[in-house]
C-alpha positions in Angstrom: -41.2 31.9 42.1 -38.8 28.8 41.9 -39.0 26.9 38.7 -39.9 23.2 38.8 -37.3 20.5 38.2 -39.1 19.6 34.9 -39.1 23.4 33.7 -35.5 23.7 34.4 -34.8 20.2 32.5 -36.7 21.6 29.7 -34.8 24.7 29.4 -31.5 22.8 29.5 -32.5 20.7 26.8 -33.7 23.6 24.5 -30.2 25.2 25.2 -28.3 22.1 24.3 -30.4 21.6 21.0 -29.7 25.4 20.2 -25.9 24.9 21.0 -25.5 21.8 18.9 -27.6 23.6 16.1 -25.1 26.6 16.2 -22.0 24.6 16.3 -23.0 22.4 13.6 -20.4 19.7 14.0 -20.2 16.9 12.0 -18.4 13.7 12.2 -15.9 14.8 9.5 -15.2 17.9 11.6 -15.1 16.2 15.0 -11.4 16.2 16.2 -11.4 15.6 20.0 -7.9 16.2 21.6 -6.9 13.4 23.7 -6.3 14.2 27.4 -4.5 10.8 28.0 -1.1 11.3 29.3 1.3 8.7 27.8 5.0 8.9 26.4 5.3 10.5 23.0 8.0 9.7 20.6 9.0 12.5 18.2 10.4 10.7 15.1 10.6 12.2 11.6 13.6 10.1 10.5 13.8 6.2 10.1 16.2 4.4 12.3 17.8 2.6 9.5 18.3 3.5 5.9 15.3 2.0 4.0 14.0 1.2 0.5 10.5 2.3 -0.4 9.3 -0.4 -2.8 6.0 1.2 -3.8 5.9 5.0 -5.1 4.7 6.8 -8.0 6.8 9.9 -8.0 9.7 11.0 -10.5 9.5 14.8 -11.1 12.1 17.1 -9.6 14.6 14.3 -8.7 17.0 16.6 -7.2 14.3 17.9 -4.6 13.3 14.2 -4.2 16.8 13.3 -3.3 16.7 16.1 -0.5 13.7 14.9 1.1 14.8 11.1 0.8 18.0 12.1 2.6 15.9 13.9 5.4 13.8 10.5 5.7 16.9 8.3 5.7 15.3 6.8 2.4 18.4 5.3 0.5 16.4 4.0 -2.3 13.1 4.8 -4.0 11.3 2.2 -6.1 9.0 4.3 -8.3 6.6 3.2 -11.2 3.8 4.5 -13.5 0.4 3.7 -12.4 -0.2 2.4 -16.2 1.5 3.4 -19.4 5.1 2.7 -18.3 6.7 0.5 -21.0 8.6 1.0 -24.2 10.0 4.7 -24.9 8.0 6.3 -22.0 9.6 3.9 -19.5 13.1 4.3 -20.8 12.9 8.2 -20.8 12.0 7.8 -17.0 14.8 5.3 -16.4 17.5 7.6 -18.1 16.3 10.8 -16.5 16.4 9.2 -12.9 19.8 7.6 -13.4 21.1 10.8 -14.7 20.1 12.6 -11.4 21.4 9.7 -9.5 22.7 6.2 -10.8 21.9 4.1 -7.8 19.1 6.2 -5.6 16.1 5.3 -8.0 14.9 2.1 -9.3 12.0 2.0 -11.9 9.4 -0.6 -12.3 7.6 -1.0 -15.8 3.7 -1.7 -16.6 2.1 -4.3 -19.0 1.1 -2.9 -22.4 -2.6 -3.8 -22.7 -3.1 -2.6 -26.2 -4.5 -5.1 -28.5 -5.8 -7.5 -25.8 -7.7 -9.5 -28.2 -5.3 -9.8 -31.0 -4.0 -13.5 -31.6 -0.4 -12.5 -31.1 -1.0 -10.4 -27.8 0.6 -13.0 -25.4 3.8 -12.9 -27.2 3.9 -9.2 -28.0 3.2 -8.3 -24.3 5.8 -10.7 -23.1 8.3 -9.5 -25.5 7.7 -5.8 -24.4 8.4 -6.7 -20.7 11.6 -8.4 -21.8 12.6 -5.3 -23.7 12.0 -3.1 -20.8 14.0 -5.3 -18.4 16.9 -5.0 -20.9 16.3 -1.2 -20.9 16.7 -1.1 -17.2 13.2 -1.9 -15.7 13.8 -3.8 -12.4 10.3 -5.0 -11.8 6.7 -5.1 -12.9 4.1 -2.8 -11.5 0.5 -4.2 -11.9 -2.3 -1.8 -10.8 -5.8 -2.5 -9.7 -7.2 -2.1 -13.2 -5.9 -5.4 -13.6 -9.1 -7.6 -12.7 -11.4 -4.6 -12.0 -11.4 -2.5 -15.1 -9.8 -4.4 -18.0 -12.3 -5.7 -20.5 -12.1 -7.5 -23.9 -13.7 -6.3 -27.1 -17.0 -7.8 -26.0 -17.1 -5.8 -22.7 -16.3 -8.9 -20.7 -14.0 -8.3 -17.5 -10.7 -9.9 -18.0 -9.7 -12.0 -14.7 -6.6 -11.4 -12.6 -5.3 -14.9 -13.6 -6.5 -14.7 -17.1 -4.1 -17.0 -19.4 -3.3 -14.3 -22.0 -0.9 -12.8 -19.3 1.0 -15.9 -18.4 4.0 -15.4 -20.5 4.4 -11.9 -19.1 4.7 -13.4 -15.6 7.0 -16.3 -16.9 9.1 -13.6 -18.2 9.4 -11.8 -14.7 10.2 -15.3 -13.3 13.2 -16.0 -16.1 14.6 -12.7 -15.1 14.0 -12.8 -11.6 12.2 -9.3 -11.3 9.6 -9.0 -8.9 5.8 -8.5 -9.7 4.3 -5.5 -7.4 0.6 -6.2 -7.7 -2.3 -4.2 -6.5 -5.6 -6.3 -6.8 -9.0 -4.7 -5.5 -9.2 -2.1 -2.7 -10.1 -2.4 1.1 -12.8 -5.1 1.4 -15.3 -2.6 3.2 -15.8 -0.7 -0.1 -17.8 -3.8 -1.2 -19.9 -3.6 2.0 -23.2 -1.5 2.6 -22.7 2.0 3.5 -24.5 1.9 6.8 -23.7 2.3 10.3 -21.7 -1.0 10.6 -19.3 -0.1 7.9 -15.7 0.8 9.2 -15.1 3.0 6.3 -18.2 4.7 6.2 -16.5 8.1 6.5 -14.1 7.2 3.9 -17.0 6.2 1.4 -18.9 9.4 2.3 -16.1 11.6 1.5 -15.1 9.6 -1.5 -18.4 8.1 -2.9 -16.6 6.7 -6.1 -14.8 4.2 -3.9 -17.9 2.3 -3.2 -18.1 -0.9 -5.1 -21.3 -2.9 -6.0 -22.0 -6.1 -8.1 -19.4 -8.1 -10.0 -16.4 -8.6 -9.6 -16.8 -9.0 -5.7 -13.9 -8.5 -3.6 -13.7 -12.3 -2.8 -13.8 -13.0 -6.4 -10.7 -10.6 -7.0 -8.7 -11.9 -4.1 -9.3 -15.6 -5.1 -8.1 -14.8 -8.7 -5.1 -13.1 -7.4 -4.2 -16.1 -5.0 -4.7 -18.4 -8.1 -2.1 -16.4 -10.3 0.5 -16.6 -7.4 -0.1 -20.3 -7.3 0.2 -20.6 -10.9 3.5 -18.9 -11.3 5.5 -20.3 -8.4 8.9 -19.2 -10.1 7.8 -15.6 -10.2 8.4 -13.3 -6.9 5.0 -11.4 -6.3 5.0 -8.5 -3.8 1.4 -8.3 -2.7 0.7 -4.5 -2.3 -1.0 -3.3 0.9 -0.9 -6.7 2.6 -3.1 -8.0 -0.1 -5.9 -6.1 1.7 -5.8 -8.8 4.2 -4.2 -6.6 7.2 -7.7 -6.9 9.0 -7.2 -10.8 9.0 -3.4 -11.5 9.6 -4.2 -15.3 10.2 -5.6 -15.3 6.6 -2.6 -13.5 5.3 -0.4 -15.9 7.2 -1.9 -18.9 5.8 -1.5 -17.5 2.3 2.4 -16.8 2.9 2.7 -20.4 4.5 1.2 -21.8 1.2 3.2 -19.8 -1.4 6.8 -19.1 -0.7 6.9 -17.0 -3.8 4.7 -14.2 -2.2 6.1 -11.3 -0.1 3.8 -8.4 1.1 4.4 -4.6 1.5 2.5 -2.3 4.0 1.4 0.6 2.0 -1.7 2.2 3.4 -2.1 -0.4 6.1 -1.0 1.2 9.3 -4.3 2.0 10.0 -5.0 -1.6 10.3 -1.7 -2.7 12.0 -1.7 0.0 14.6 -5.0 -1.2 16.2 -3.7 -4.7 16.6 -0.1 -4.0 17.7 0.5 -7.3 19.5 -0.6 -9.5 16.6 1.1 -7.4 14.2 4.3 -7.7 16.1 4.0 -11.4 16.0 3.1 -11.5 12.4 6.3 -9.1 11.4 8.4 -11.3 13.6 7.2 -14.6 12.2 7.3 -13.4 8.6 10.3 -11.1 9.0 11.8 -12.3 5.8 8.6 -11.6 3.6 7.6 -8.1 4.5 9.0 -4.9 2.8 8.4 -1.3 3.2 6.2 0.8 1.1 4.2 3.9 1.4 2.4 4.3 -2.3 1.3 8.2 -1.7 4.3 10.5 -1.9 3.5 12.7 1.2 6.6 13.1 2.8 5.1 14.4 6.3 3.1 11.0 6.6 6.4 8.8 6.8 6.9 9.8 10.5 3.5 7.8 11.2 5.0 4.9 9.6 8.3 5.1 11.6 6.4 5.6 14.7 4.4 2.7 14.3 6.9 0.1 13.3 9.6 1.4 15.7 8.1 2.7 18.8 5.8 1.4 21.5 3.9 4.6 21.8 0.2 4.2 22.6 -3.2 5.8 21.4 -2.0 8.3 18.6 -3.4 9.3 15.4 -2.7 7.6 12.0 -2.2 9.7 9.0 -6.0 9.8 7.6 -8.8 9.9 9.9 -11.3 8.9 7.2 -9.6 5.5 6.8 -10.7 4.5 10.2 -12.1 6.5 13.3 -9.8 4.9 15.9 -6.2 5.4 17.4 -3.5 3.3 16.9 -0.5 1.9 18.8 3.2 1.2 17.9 4.6 -2.5 17.4 7.9 -1.7 18.7 9.5 -4.3 16.4 13.1 -5.5 17.3 16.0 -4.0 15.4 16.7 -7.3 13.4 13.2 -7.2 12.2 13.4 -3.5 11.3 16.6 -4.1 9.4 14.8 -6.6 7.2 11.7 -4.6 6.7 13.6 -1.4 6.0 16.4 -2.7 3.5 17.4 -6.4 3.9 14.4 -7.8 2.2 14.4 -5.3 -0.7 18.1 -6.1 -1.3 17.0 -9.7 -1.7 14.0 -9.3 -3.9 14.6 -6.3 -5.9 17.7 -6.7 -8.5 20.2 -4.1 -9.0 20.2 -2.2 -5.7 23.5 -1.4 -4.4 24.5 -3.0 -1.2 27.0 -0.3 -0.5 24.4 2.2 0.3 23.3 0.0 3.3 25.0 -1.3 6.5 27.0 -4.5 6.1 25.2 -6.0 9.3 
């Protein structure tokens, strides 16, 4: 006897449901293999020698040098996330100089001890000055600045709090850059719902979700006021200032504040989904963008090189949870690549040997 159409359809539905239940695939596990046939550039080494201005690694320098050579990284700028000042900082500077006198550059940190003391402003600035004299070539400011620092009464200390003014004045005096990381991706402050682009990131890392004060807009506004308050100090806005999703707004910031530069750590996911707009941005602001990676995972550099150097289409960025989409290469012109990779760093970071890089 022939089964009715609806009986067959019902059986198929049961089988489909049963299969789905058996496989148990979740969005975290879903890794479809693209069938799109497009040119693919295998690239593991940067086209030009480069400076990475944003790293936090210093152990086993001999091994680091071998990896740097394989990537064509000529100079590594490294820093502590926090606590990098005084004797701790000097030990790291001396250790890396012993391994190689010109391949490593170290940035110091602000000493936050005694924030409420009457002499804190002078003491903190004096420590930064001593660290510069000991070999520090920049100041690294992490996201606890503005988000987590509190005074003795438990009140949050803003990014542009005046107690740090003398610190940034010292940086301006000695012409050392301030690499500053403020806030996190804006999506971390948005509801974790089906509209949030970083939903998977928040699901896998629930501690990244932000609620209440300070808001993302508050932190970014404070940061921009800080930049404007110290026009003679060079600021390198880490992670494109978390404005990679809105290059028009980032452009307006750079137009308004000539002392601000940006670096692209952890933003390939944003740039690669808007390759034409990103290429136009990098071309227009080619004198203001530096190369940075932040996390020391040597295998991930290839994705950065591929994104800035090639015109490849529809490929994976390094961490799926940062955005469930494919990215495209910007195919930057050689003149722009040279500035991104090393020329701008030579201009902004003091003490890097020009002999390590091409003359042109």
